[in-house]
N, C-alpha and C positions, 0 to 999 in steps of 0.2 A: 504494500500500500504506500509506503514511504517512497518507493521508486517512482510512483506515479505522481505523488504530491509535489516533489521537488521540481520536476520539469514543468508542471502546471503553474507553480508559483513563479518560476523564471519566465515562462511565457507571458503571464499576466503582467509582470514587472516590465518586460520589454514592450508590450502593447501600450501600457500606461505612459512610458517614456516617449514612445513614438507619437501618441495622441497629444501629449503636452507640447511636443515640438511643432506639431501642425497648428496648434492654437496659439502659439506664441505670437504676440503682436509684432508687426513689421515696423521698426522705428522710422524708416523712410516714409511709409504710408501714414504713420501717425503724424509726422511733420506736415505732410500735405493736408491731412484732415484738419490739423490745428490752423493752418493758413486759411482754409476755407470756412472755418467756423464763424458763424454770424453773417456769412455772405449768401446771397440768393442766386441760384442758377438762372440763366436766361436761355433763349433759343440758340441752338448750336449754329456756329458760323463756319463757313468754308475756309476762310483765310484770316490771317492775323499779320498786321504789319510788324516787321522785325523791331522797330523802335518803340513799340508799345510796352514791352516788358523789359524790366531791368534786372530780373533774377530768374533762374530756372531751378526748380526742385524736381527730383526724379524718384520714382519708386518702380517696382516691378510692373511694367506695362503702362505706366502713367508718366506724362511730363506735365508739370505745372509751370506756366509762364506767369510771373508775378509782376504787378505794377503797384507797389506799395501795399498798405494793409487793407485797402478797400476795393481792390480790383485784381482779378486773376482769370486766367483761361486754362481750363483742364483739357488735356488731350489724351484720350485712351488710344494708344498706338495700335496699329494693325500688324500682327506678327509678334515676334518676341525679340526684343533687344536685350540680350543677356546683361549688358553693362548697366542698364538703368537701375536695377536693384542695388548695385554696388556703388552707384554715384559716379560712374565713369563720365568722361567728357562727352557732351552731345554735339555731334557734327551734323548739320542739316544741309542737304543739297536742294536748291530751289532754282527754277528757271525764271520765276516771275518777280524776284526781288522781295517777296513776302513769303511767309510760311503758309502753305495750303495743304488741305487733305490730299493724300497721295504722294507728297514729297517724301523722299528717302531720308531716313535718319540712321546714322551710324554712331556707335559708341566707341570711344578710344580709352585705353588705359591711361590714367593720369601720368604714370611714369613709363617711359618707353614708347608710348604712342601707338601700340598695337591695336588693331581693330578688334573689338570684343563682341560686337553684335550689329544687327541690321534689321530695320523694320520700316514702316511708313506711317506718316501722321494720319490720324483720323480727323473727325470734326472737332472744332474748338468750342467748348462750352464756357461761355463767359459767366463769371461770378462777380457780383458787386453788392454794395450796401444799398 
């Protein structure tokens, strides 16, 4: 009976640890949610002028373009840019001079400059007071 109990306890302990890891809050996403707290979302936009935002926050699958405490644009990217979750440098390629949905985003490691991911921009959801 003890031979069955020990593996069962170890299995339960492993499942509990894995479950805790899955529900651990993402600090990058928490920072984005904090920035958006108190702001109201508007209708999605296709493009955003590059000079409108003065800060970029990133999390897994999300880029937040910030213009002070009362205005921001959330972009849920299409595809998976691995580097967004790590806070890698965001490089956007655009032919129109502004950021638009469908533009290619690449992430680069902050040291060494190696490309770490690629995806495309989605629609920009504006948030304001």
